[in-house]
C-alpha positions, 0 to 999 in steps of 0.5 A: 226202940222201946226204952221203957219196955221190957221183954214180954210186954205187949206193944202196938207198932203204929204206921202213919203215912197219908194215903197209905195202908199196912198190908200185913197189919195183923203183925202190928201187935207184938210182944217185945223180945229179949235181946237173944230173940230179937228179929227184924219186923217187916211191914208192907205198905201200899196205897190205900186205893190198892189195899184190898187187892194187895192184902188178898195177894198177901194172904194168897201167898201165905195160904199157897205156902202152907198148901205147898208145905203140906203137899211136900210133906205128904209126898215125902211120906208117900215116897218114904213108904215107897207108896208114891204110885202114879195114882197116889201122886194124882190124888195128892195133886188134886188135893193140892189144887182143891186147897189152892182154890180154897186159898183164893176164895179165903184170901178174897174174903179176908182182904175184904175185912177192915183191920178193926173188924178182926179180933179175938181168937181169929186175930191171934190165929191169923197172926200165927198163920201169917208167921208160918205157924199153921199147926199152932194156929189150929191148936188155938182154934180148938172146937172148945175155944171157938164154941165158947166165943160163939156162946158169948154176947151177940157182938162177939159172934161175928169174930167166932164165925170168922174163927170157924171160917179160918179153921175151915181154910187152914184144914183145907190147906192141910187136905183135911176136907172132912174137918174143913166141912165140919168147921164150915157147918159150925160157922153157919150153925153159929150164925145162920144170918151171916151171908159171908159164912154161907158164901164160904160154906157154899164155895167149899162144897161146890169145890168138893162137887157137893152140889146139894150143899153148895146150892143150899149155901148160895141160896141162903147167901142170896136171900140174905144179900137181897134183904141187905140190898147188897147188890155186889154180894147178890151178883157174886152169889148169882154168878157162883150159883149160875156155875153150879146150875150149869154144872148140873145141866140146869141151863135155864136156871143158869142163864137167869142167874148169869143174866141177873148177875151181869145186869147188876155188875154193869150197873156197879161198874158204871160207878166203880169200873176198876173194881167191877169191870173184871166181874162183868167180863167174867160173867160174860165169859160164863154166859158165852160158855153156856150159850155155846153149850146150847148151840146159841152161837150168835149169842156166844160170839157176842158175849165172848167178844165183849169179854175179850175187849174188856180183858184186853183193856184190863190187861194193859194195866194189869197183865199178870192178872188178866193176860191169862183171861185174854188167852182163855177167851181167845181159845173159847172164841177159836173153838166157836169159830171152828164149829162155825167153819170160820177157819181163818178167824179160828186160826188167828184166835188160836195163834194169839192165845198160843203166843200168850200161853207160851209167854206165860209158860216161860215164867210158870211152866207148871201152870201154863204148859198144859194150856200151851198143849191144849191150844196146840191140839186145837190148832192141830185139829184145825190144820187137819180139817184144812188138809194142812197135814204137815202143820197138824203133825208138827202141832200135835207132836209138840202137844204130845211132848208136853202131855208126856212130860206131865203124864210122867208125874201125874199119869191119871190126869194126863195119860188120857190126853197122851193117848188122844193125841197119839190117835190123832197123829196116827190118823194123819195121812203119811 
């Protein structure tokens, strides 16, 4: 209650509880409503030690909702024009997935900022976005307004850059990738010394398979991180750059980048295991994939097994986040074991991965059923190699049923897998 207040008056809601922080602090600044427009204000709090994780989850949720609204709207437009062909549906799904990947990275960056670091147009637009008013936020983030902020005194430059980055994220959530690219270009042009802007720029272009722009961004970010002696940012940039190098078949570069990132993350984890052990595991897994690609199987096994041990330990405390990582690493190990004719190990690894994916698919079938089918196909291949043809047929047929289900919605993505499994079934002896 604000007994002395009047409608339209600016008000700041304060929350004080020792050891706790506000997750959605962007909504603490309000204008007092009149009686007809009064509504509940929901404030989410968490323990201070969990703030960054919970804020990232909050922004991932809000960003995902915006992406889903755009996807449903565009799908309805296609269907209204009777243009919803399989090809068009596939294109929309790919654009949705790209937008969700952008949401993940943007949420991580947004959560890393402290409440007192957020202001200006960025703060106003972020509040509108959190309230579900993405179009109003984009209108506020006009090029003219952001350029005006960028031209202000140096102390205001950081907030303007945050606005460009937010604009890029919002446009990506609407599948406007050309507009998003221009916003990220504006961000790095406005402040070439911003490591955060270069990281966001690089990640966006990496997701778009613009390898040259992605490499440029990561190399700029890496230079700035080294100058700042920011080892966490150096490691993050090196890991992302390693993935980019691997995708370009620049294996020597990728190995150097992954190995330096791993050394840095191991050092950081000694002092802050809760934050950096997941990064150690992720980098080990990336190195394992690279080693397997180069037929360095002994190295790959060692890297996968250490990553698996770490993911198992992490999953005990946070299964929702890390059980998929356990299953992924088990599947990677299974592929490696099968290549080395360690069939008993491969079967054990595939079967455990399959059990995990089945459990995950009960709650999120759209995400994890394709992983169930992939692991069943791997098991079928192993069973066929061992002349266990009845088991292979059963595994292939279950995988085929899943792939057909998804091919009905996205044929360009899944029809190739349907045909591949059908060929495998036909090749089995009767």
